[in-house]
Backbone atoms as SQL, in Angstrom:
CREATE TABLE atoms (id INTEGER PRIMARY KEY, chain TEXT, resi INTEGER, resn TEXT, atom TEXT, x REAL, y REAL, z REAL);
INSERT INTO atoms VALUES
  (1, 'A', 1, 'UNK', 'N', 83.000, 22.626, 24.424),
  (2, 'A', 1, 'UNK', 'CA', 84.290, 22.036, 24.678),
  (3, 'A', 1, 'UNK', 'C', 85.227, 22.410, 23.533),
  (4, 'A', 2, 'UNK', 'N', 86.461, 22.746, 23.852),
  (5, 'A', 2, 'UNK', 'CA', 87.445, 23.163, 22.853),
  (6, 'A', 2, 'UNK', 'C', 88.015, 21.975, 22.092),
  (7, 'A', 3, 'UNK', 'N', 88.525, 22.251, 20.921),
  (8, 'A', 3, 'UNK', 'CA', 89.233, 21.259, 20.117),
  (9, 'A', 3, 'UNK', 'C', 90.607, 21.030, 20.743),
  (10, 'A', 4, 'UNK', 'N', 90.852, 19.828, 21.266),
  (11, 'A', 4, 'UNK', 'CA', 92.118, 19.563, 21.949),
  (12, 'A', 4, 'UNK', 'C', 93.283, 19.439, 20.987),
  (13, 'A', 5, 'UNK', 'N', 93.026, 19.321, 19.692),
  (14, 'A', 5, 'UNK', 'CA', 94.106, 19.223, 18.723),
  (15, 'A', 5, 'UNK', 'C', 94.928, 20.489, 18.618),
  (16, 'A', 6, 'UNK', 'N', 94.376, 21.618, 19.045),
  (17, 'A', 6, 'UNK', 'CA', 95.095, 22.884, 18.939),
  (18, 'A', 6, 'UNK', 'C', 95.955, 23.192, 20.169),
  (19, 'A', 7, 'UNK', 'N', 95.942, 22.321, 21.163),
  (20, 'A', 7, 'UNK', 'CA', 96.717, 22.539, 22.376),
  (21, 'A', 7, 'UNK', 'C', 97.964, 21.656, 22.368),
  (22, 'A', 8, 'UNK', 'N', 99.142, 22.217, 22.628),
  (23, 'A', 8, 'UNK', 'CA', 100.386, 21.435, 22.602),
  (24, 'A', 8, 'UNK', 'C', 100.628, 20.689, 23.911),
  (25, 'A', 9, 'UNK', 'N', 99.854, 19.645, 24.152),
  (26, 'A', 9, 'UNK', 'CA', 99.961, 18.884, 25.394),
  (27, 'A', 9, 'UNK', 'C', 101.190, 17.990, 25.424),
  (28, 'A', 10, 'UNK', 'N', 101.780, 17.873, 26.602),
  (29, 'A', 10, 'UNK', 'CA', 102.785, 16.850, 26.883),
  (30, 'A', 10, 'UNK', 'C', 102.193, 16.032, 28.018),
  (31, 'A', 11, 'UNK', 'N', 101.706, 14.844, 27.705),
  (32, 'A', 11, 'UNK', 'CA', 101.055, 13.983, 28.683),
  (33, 'A', 11, 'UNK', 'C', 101.890, 12.731, 28.876),
  (34, 'A', 12, 'UNK', 'N', 102.269, 12.507, 30.111),
  (35, 'A', 12, 'UNK', 'CA', 103.099, 11.338, 30.454),
  (36, 'A', 12, 'UNK', 'C', 102.359, 10.503, 31.486),
  (37, 'A', 13, 'UNK', 'N', 101.961, 9.305, 31.080),
  (38, 'A', 13, 'UNK', 'CA', 101.145, 8.446, 31.929),
  (39, 'A', 13, 'UNK', 'C', 101.966, 7.449, 32.744),
  (40, 'A', 14, 'UNK', 'N', 103.289, 7.402, 32.510),
  (41, 'A', 14, 'UNK', 'CA', 104.117, 6.514, 33.326),
  (42, 'A', 14, 'UNK', 'C', 104.102, 6.985, 34.777),
  (43, 'A', 15, 'UNK', 'N', 104.167, 6.050, 35.705),
  (44, 'A', 15, 'UNK', 'CA', 104.196, 6.392, 37.134),
  (45, 'A', 15, 'UNK', 'C', 105.626, 6.772, 37.487),
  (46, 'A', 16, 'UNK', 'N', 105.814, 8.048, 37.836),
  (47, 'A', 16, 'UNK', 'CA', 107.144, 8.643, 38.023),
  (48, 'A', 16, 'UNK', 'C', 107.811, 8.235, 39.341),
  (49, 'A', 17, 'UNK', 'N', 107.022, 8.090, 40.405),
  (50, 'A', 17, 'UNK', 'CA', 107.569, 7.778, 41.723),
  (51, 'A', 17, 'UNK', 'C', 107.071, 6.428, 42.213),
  (52, 'A', 18, 'UNK', 'N', 107.939, 5.704, 42.931),
  (53, 'A', 18, 'UNK', 'CA', 107.590, 4.435, 43.557),
  (54, 'A', 18, 'UNK', 'C', 106.942, 4.712, 44.912),
  (55, 'A', 19, 'UNK', 'N', 106.255, 3.719, 45.488),
  (56, 'A', 19, 'UNK', 'CA', 105.667, 3.911, 46.817),
  (57, 'A', 19, 'UNK', 'C', 106.713, 4.375, 47.833),
  (58, 'A', 20, 'UNK', 'N', 106.321, 5.314, 48.659),
  (59, 'A', 20, 'UNK', 'CA', 107.112, 5.882, 49.752),
  (60, 'A', 20, 'UNK', 'C', 108.282, 6.754, 49.309),
  (61, 'A', 21, 'UNK', 'N', 108.408, 7.031, 48.019),
  (62, 'A', 21, 'UNK', 'CA', 109.414, 7.986, 47.559),
  (63, 'A', 21, 'UNK', 'C', 108.919, 9.403, 47.833),
  (64, 'A', 22, 'UNK', 'N', 109.830, 10.289, 48.132),
  (65, 'A', 22, 'UNK', 'CA', 109.484, 11.702, 48.303),
  (66, 'A', 22, 'UNK', 'C', 109.187, 12.281, 46.931),
  (67, 'A', 23, 'UNK', 'N', 108.039, 12.942, 46.808),
  (68, 'A', 23, 'UNK', 'CA', 107.609, 13.519, 45.534),
  (69, 'A', 23, 'UNK', 'C', 108.046, 14.975, 45.476),
  (70, 'A', 24, 'UNK', 'N', 108.857, 15.291, 44.509),
  (71, 'A', 24, 'UNK', 'CA', 109.391, 16.640, 44.320),
  (72, 'A', 24, 'UNK', 'C', 108.547, 17.393, 43.288),
  (73, 'A', 25, 'UNK', 'N', 107.266, 17.607, 43.607),
  (74, 'A', 25, 'UNK', 'CA', 106.350, 18.220, 42.628),
  (75, 'A', 25, 'UNK', 'C', 106.735, 19.648, 42.276),
  (76, 'A', 26, 'UNK', 'N', 107.223, 20.414, 43.226),
  (77, 'A', 26, 'UNK', 'CA', 107.636, 21.798, 42.955),
  (78, 'A', 26, 'UNK', 'C', 108.803, 21.823, 41.976),
  (79, 'A', 27, 'UNK', 'N', 109.775, 20.943, 42.181),
  (80, 'A', 27, 'UNK', 'CA', 110.934, 20.880, 41.289),
  (81, 'A', 27, 'UNK', 'C', 110.510, 20.482, 39.883),
  (82, 'A', 28, 'UNK', 'N', 109.609, 19.479, 39.776),
  (83, 'A', 28, 'UNK', 'CA', 109.117, 19.064, 38.458),
  (84, 'A', 28, 'UNK', 'C', 108.405, 20.212, 37.744),
  (85, 'A', 29, 'UNK', 'N', 107.572, 20.937, 38.478),
  (86, 'A', 29, 'UNK', 'CA', 106.850, 22.072, 37.882),
  (87, 'A', 29, 'UNK', 'C', 107.812, 23.181, 37.476),
  (88, 'A', 30, 'UNK', 'N', 108.772, 23.487, 38.336),
  (89, 'A', 30, 'UNK', 'CA', 109.740, 24.548, 38.035),
  (90, 'A', 30, 'UNK', 'C', 110.608, 24.212, 36.822),
  (91, 'A', 31, 'UNK', 'N', 110.926, 22.930, 36.641),
  (92, 'A', 31, 'UNK', 'CA', 111.779, 22.494, 35.538),
  (93, 'A', 31, 'UNK', 'C', 111.013, 22.286, 34.229),
  (94, 'A', 32, 'UNK', 'N', 109.696, 22.377, 34.273),
  (95, 'A', 32, 'UNK', 'CA', 108.860, 22.084, 33.106),
  (96, 'A', 32, 'UNK', 'C', 109.105, 23.082, 31.974),
  (97, 'A', 33, 'UNK', 'N', 109.250, 22.568, 30.758),
  (98, 'A', 33, 'UNK', 'CA', 109.485, 23.402, 29.571),
  (99, 'A', 33, 'UNK', 'C', 108.264, 23.437, 28.645),
  (100, 'A', 34, 'UNK', 'N', 107.154, 22.821, 29.064),
  (101, 'A', 34, 'UNK', 'CA', 105.962, 22.714, 28.236),
  (102, 'A', 34, 'UNK', 'C', 104.880, 23.676, 28.712),
  (103, 'A', 35, 'UNK', 'N', 104.047, 24.180, 27.782),
  (104, 'A', 35, 'UNK', 'CA', 102.929, 25.051, 28.158),
  (105, 'A', 35, 'UNK', 'C', 101.861, 24.300, 28.932),
  (106, 'A', 36, 'UNK', 'N', 101.539, 23.105, 28.484),
  (107, 'A', 36, 'UNK', 'CA', 100.549, 22.251, 29.150),
  (108, 'A', 36, 'UNK', 'C', 101.193, 20.897, 29.352),
  (109, 'A', 37, 'UNK', 'N', 101.415, 20.549, 30.611),
  (110, 'A', 37, 'UNK', 'CA', 102.166, 19.347, 30.969),
  (111, 'A', 37, 'UNK', 'C', 101.382, 18.551, 31.993),
  (112, 'A', 38, 'UNK', 'N', 101.313, 17.243, 31.804),
  (113, 'A', 38, 'UNK', 'CA', 100.606, 16.369, 32.728),
  (114, 'A', 38, 'UNK', 'C', 101.482, 15.149, 32.954),
  (115, 'A', 39, 'UNK', 'N', 101.893, 14.918, 34.189),
  (116, 'A', 39, 'UNK', 'CA', 102.742, 13.775, 34.546),
  (117, 'A', 39, 'UNK', 'C', 102.082, 12.997, 35.670),
  (118, 'A', 40, 'UNK', 'N', 101.906, 11.686, 35.489),
  (119, 'A', 40, 'UNK', 'CA', 101.427, 10.837, 36.573),
  (120, 'A', 40, 'UNK', 'C', 102.556, 10.714, 37.587),
  (121, 'A', 41, 'UNK', 'N', 102.274, 11.080, 38.826),
  (122, 'A', 41, 'UNK', 'CA', 103.301, 11.050, 39.869),
  (123, 'A', 41, 'UNK', 'C', 103.358, 9.709, 40.586),
  (124, 'A', 42, 'UNK', 'N', 102.187, 9.227, 41.036),
  (125, 'A', 42, 'UNK', 'CA', 102.163, 7.999, 41.814),
  (126, 'A', 42, 'UNK', 'C', 100.762, 7.395, 41.765),
  (127, 'A', 43, 'UNK', 'N', 100.646, 6.212, 42.339),
  (128, 'A', 43, 'UNK', 'CA', 99.356, 5.544, 42.433),
  (129, 'A', 43, 'UNK', 'C', 99.018, 5.368, 43.902),
  (130, 'A', 44, 'UNK', 'N', 97.773, 5.683, 44.266),
  (131, 'A', 44, 'UNK', 'CA', 97.315, 5.578, 45.653),
  (132, 'A', 44, 'UNK', 'C', 95.964, 4.870, 45.651),
  (133, 'A', 45, 'UNK', 'N', 95.907, 3.703, 46.270),
  (134, 'A', 45, 'UNK', 'CA', 94.653, 2.951, 46.383),
  (135, 'A', 45, 'UNK', 'C', 93.906, 2.830, 45.057),
  (136, 'A', 46, 'UNK', 'N', 94.609, 2.504, 43.993),
  (137, 'A', 46, 'UNK', 'CA', 93.977, 2.308, 42.696),
  (138, 'A', 46, 'UNK', 'C', 93.700, 3.582, 41.910),
  (139, 'A', 47, 'UNK', 'N', 94.010, 4.721, 42.477),
  (140, 'A', 47, 'UNK', 'CA', 93.858, 6.003, 41.775),
  (141, 'A', 47, 'UNK', 'C', 95.240, 6.568, 41.483),
  (142, 'A', 48, 'UNK', 'N', 95.307, 7.487, 40.538),
  (143, 'A', 48, 'UNK', 'CA', 96.593, 8.116, 40.239),
  (144, 'A', 48, 'UNK', 'C', 96.584, 9.567, 40.666),
  (145, 'A', 49, 'UNK', 'N', 97.764, 10.055, 41.024),
  (146, 'A', 49, 'UNK', 'CA', 97.979, 11.455, 41.366),
  (147, 'A', 49, 'UNK', 'C', 98.829, 12.029, 40.244),
  (148, 'A', 50, 'UNK', 'N', 98.363, 13.131, 39.653),
  (149, 'A', 50, 'UNK', 'CA', 99.075, 13.724, 38.532),
  (150, 'A', 50, 'UNK', 'C', 99.446, 15.167, 38.830),
  (151, 'A', 51, 'UNK', 'N', 100.538, 15.576, 38.212),
  (152, 'A', 51, 'UNK', 'CA', 100.962, 16.964, 38.244),
  (153, 'A', 51, 'UNK', 'C', 100.549, 17.588, 36.921),
  (154, 'A', 52, 'UNK', 'N', 99.881, 18.718, 36.971),
  (155, 'A', 52, 'UNK', 'CA', 99.526, 19.444, 35.764),
  (156, 'A', 52, 'UNK', 'C', 100.123, 20.833, 35.807),
  (157, 'A', 53, 'UNK', 'N', 100.774, 21.234, 34.737),
  (158, 'A', 53, 'UNK', 'CA', 101.326, 22.580, 34.614),
  (159, 'A', 53, 'UNK', 'C', 100.617, 23.247, 33.448),
  (160, 'A', 54, 'UNK', 'N', 99.996, 24.396, 33.688),
  (161, 'A', 54, 'UNK', 'CA', 99.244, 25.107, 32.656),
  (162, 'A', 54, 'UNK', 'C', 99.810, 26.504, 32.500),
  (163, 'A', 55, 'UNK', 'N', 99.986, 26.921, 31.292),
  (164, 'A', 55, 'UNK', 'CA', 100.425, 28.282, 31.003),
  (165, 'A', 55, 'UNK', 'C', 99.290, 28.986, 30.280),
  (166, 'A', 56, 'UNK', 'N', 98.689, 29.979, 30.909),
  (167, 'A', 56, 'UNK', 'CA', 97.556, 30.669, 30.299),
  (168, 'A', 56, 'UNK', 'C', 96.249, 29.966, 30.605),
  (169, 'A', 57, 'UNK', 'N', 95.241, 30.289, 29.843),
  (170, 'A', 57, 'UNK', 'CA', 93.907, 29.728, 30.053),
  (171, 'A', 57, 'UNK', 'C', 93.874, 28.275, 29.603),
  (172, 'A', 58, 'UNK', 'N', 93.295, 27.433, 30.421),
  (173, 'A', 58, 'UNK', 'CA', 93.170, 26.010, 30.110),
  (174, 'A', 58, 'UNK', 'C', 91.768, 25.739, 29.605),
  (175, 'A', 59, 'UNK', 'N', 91.644, 24.944, 28.584),
  (176, 'A', 59, 'UNK', 'CA', 90.331, 24.708, 27.982),
  (177, 'A', 59, 'UNK', 'C', 89.438, 23.874, 28.896),
  (178, 'A', 60, 'UNK', 'N', 88.144, 24.086, 28.790),
  (179, 'A', 60, 'UNK', 'CA', 87.165, 23.314, 29.546),
  (180, 'A', 60, 'UNK', 'C', 87.072, 21.922, 28.939),
  (181, 'A', 61, 'UNK', 'N', 87.051, 20.926, 29.789),
  (182, 'A', 61, 'UNK', 'CA', 86.824, 19.555, 29.356),
  (183, 'A', 61, 'UNK', 'C', 86.276, 18.770, 30.542),
  (184, 'A', 62, 'UNK', 'N', 85.827, 17.558, 30.290),
  (185, 'A', 62, 'UNK', 'CA', 85.329, 16.718, 31.376),
  (186, 'A', 62, 'UNK', 'C', 85.646, 15.270, 31.073),
  (187, 'A', 63, 'UNK', 'N', 85.594, 14.469, 32.124),
  (188, 'A', 63, 'UNK', 'CA', 85.829, 13.036, 32.019),
  (189, 'A', 63, 'UNK', 'C', 84.572, 12.343, 32.530),
  (190, 'A', 64, 'UNK', 'N', 83.933, 11.581, 31.687),
  (191, 'A', 64, 'UNK', 'CA', 82.660, 10.939, 32.040),
  (192, 'A', 64, 'UNK', 'C', 82.808, 9.899, 33.150),
  (193, 'A', 65, 'UNK', 'N', 83.938, 9.196, 33.188),
  (194, 'A', 65, 'UNK', 'CA', 84.103, 8.081, 34.123),
  (195, 'A', 65, 'UNK', 'C', 85.071, 8.367, 35.268),
  (196, 'A', 66, 'UNK', 'N', 85.663, 9.556, 35.308),
  (197, 'A', 66, 'UNK', 'CA', 86.680, 9.871, 36.308),
  (198, 'A', 66, 'UNK', 'C', 86.365, 11.164, 37.034),
  (199, 'A', 67, 'UNK', 'N', 86.903, 11.288, 38.239),
  (200, 'A', 67, 'UNK', 'CA', 86.834, 12.528, 38.991),
  (201, 'A', 67, 'UNK', 'C', 88.200, 13.181, 38.937),
  (202, 'A', 68, 'UNK', 'N', 88.225, 14.518, 39.028),
  (203, 'A', 68, 'UNK', 'CA', 89.486, 15.247, 39.074),
  (204, 'A', 68, 'UNK', 'C', 89.438, 16.244, 40.219),
  (205, 'A', 69, 'UNK', 'N', 90.589, 16.500, 40.774),
  (206, 'A', 69, 'UNK', 'CA', 90.761, 17.485, 41.826),
  (207, 'A', 69, 'UNK', 'C', 91.961, 18.337, 41.443),
  (208, 'A', 70, 'UNK', 'N', 91.812, 19.639, 41.518),
  (209, 'A', 70, 'UNK', 'CA', 92.904, 20.553, 41.184),
  (210, 'A', 70, 'UNK', 'C', 93.288, 21.366, 42.411),
  (211, 'A', 71, 'UNK', 'N', 94.567, 21.453, 42.681),
  (212, 'A', 71, 'UNK', 'CA', 95.108, 22.258, 43.760),
  (213, 'A', 71, 'UNK', 'C', 96.093, 23.218, 43.134),
  (214, 'A', 72, 'UNK', 'N', 95.830, 24.488, 43.273),
  (215, 'A', 72, 'UNK', 'CA', 96.731, 25.487, 42.697),
  (216, 'A', 72, 'UNK', 'C', 97.831, 25.816, 43.684),
  (217, 'A', 73, 'UNK', 'N', 99.059, 25.756, 43.201),
  (218, 'A', 73, 'UNK', 'CA', 100.193, 25.990, 44.091),
  (219, 'A', 73, 'UNK', 'C', 100.863, 27.302, 43.812);
């Protein structure tokens, strides 16, 4: 596992959209100025949906208590 201190992450855990709001994920990604960006978009049934923007190779990591799903757009 890589040292995460060397990666310039911008992680935003605030919930960006309210229930039933249209999520403009493409616009958020296109407007992103960070190499590695993670924004919580909304909450669904106790889980969160996040947008991740990666520039270049992303380091390997894992979460012991959580599952992740990645969709490349």
